[in-house]
C-alpha positions in Angstrom: -2.5 -18.0 -60.9 -5.2 -15.6 -59.7 -5.8 -12.0 -60.6 -8.1 -9.9 -58.5 -9.5 -6.6 -59.8 -11.9 -4.6 -57.7 -13.4 -1.1 -58.0 -15.7 0.9 -55.8 -16.8 4.4 -56.0 -19.8 6.7 -55.7 -22.2 6.7 -58.6 -20.7 8.4 -61.6 -17.3 8.7 -59.8 -14.3 7.0 -61.4 -11.9 5.2 -59.1 -8.7 3.5 -60.1 -9.2 -0.2 -59.8 -7.3 -2.3 -57.3 -5.4 -5.1 -59.1 -3.5 -7.8 -57.3 -2.0 -11.1 -58.7 -0.7 -14.2 -57.1 0.9 -17.3 -58.4 1.3 -20.7 -56.7 3.5 -23.6 -57.8 2.1 -27.1 -57.2 4.5 -30.0 -57.7 3.0 -33.5 -57.9 4.6 -36.6 -56.5 5.6 -39.2 -59.1 2.3 -41.1 -59.4 2.0 -44.7 -60.4 -1.1 -46.3 -62.0 -2.3 -47.7 -58.6 -2.4 -44.2 -57.0 -4.0 -42.7 -60.0 -6.7 -45.4 -60.1 -7.3 -45.0 -56.4 -7.8 -41.3 -56.6 -10.1 -41.6 -59.6 -12.1 -44.1 -57.7 -12.8 -41.6 -55.0 -14.6 -39.3 -57.4 -13.2 -36.3 -55.5 -11.7 -34.7 -58.6 -14.6 -35.2 -60.9 -16.0 -31.6 -60.4 -12.7 -29.8 -60.0 -11.3 -27.6 -62.7 -7.8 -29.2 -62.3 -9.1 -32.6 -61.6 -8.0 -32.8 -58.0 -8.7 -31.2 -54.6 -5.6 -30.1 -52.7 -7.8 -29.5 -49.7 -9.0 -33.1 -49.6 -7.6 -36.5 -50.6 -5.8 -34.9 -53.5 -3.3 -33.5 -51.1 -1.7 -37.0 -51.1 -0.9 -36.5 -54.8 1.1 -33.3 -54.1 4.8 -33.3 -53.2 4.9 -29.5 -52.5 2.9 -26.4 -52.7 4.9 -23.2 -53.0 2.7 -20.2 -52.4 -0.9 -19.8 -51.4 -2.8 -23.0 -51.0 -6.1 -21.0 -51.0 -5.1 -19.8 -54.4 -5.1 -23.4 -55.6 -8.5 -24.0 -53.9 -10.2 -20.9 -55.3 -9.2 -17.4 -54.3 -6.0 -16.4 -52.5 -7.3 -15.2 -49.1 -4.0 -13.5 -48.4 -4.8 -11.1 -51.2 -8.6 -10.9 -51.2 -9.0 -9.9 -47.5 -6.6 -6.9 -47.8 -8.4 -5.7 -51.0 -11.7 -6.0 -49.2 -10.3 -4.0 -46.3 -9.0 -1.4 -48.6 -12.4 -1.1 -50.1 -14.0 -0.7 -46.7 -15.7 -4.1 -46.9 -15.1 -5.7 -43.5 -15.8 -9.2 -42.3 -18.2 -9.9 -39.5 -16.0 -10.3 -36.4 -18.2 -13.2 -35.2 -17.8 -15.2 -38.4 
């Protein structure tokens, strides 16, 4: 689950914050000891909050991802970009 809260206004000017939330369901495959040992041996999940990287080898552990995969990775792009647009913060068209 991700909750995004953003606020922008002129100095001393109050603006109602923009709040958005998103939830993603990740269902793992039934994992046997061999698969678990293999994934641990890769070291990929060692620095991940949930212990796996859905954007990497950890995808092999996942049966299905219902919702935003970018939410699982870090921030739900599908929510963040529209909030930035609403705040007038636009991406560089070249990047």
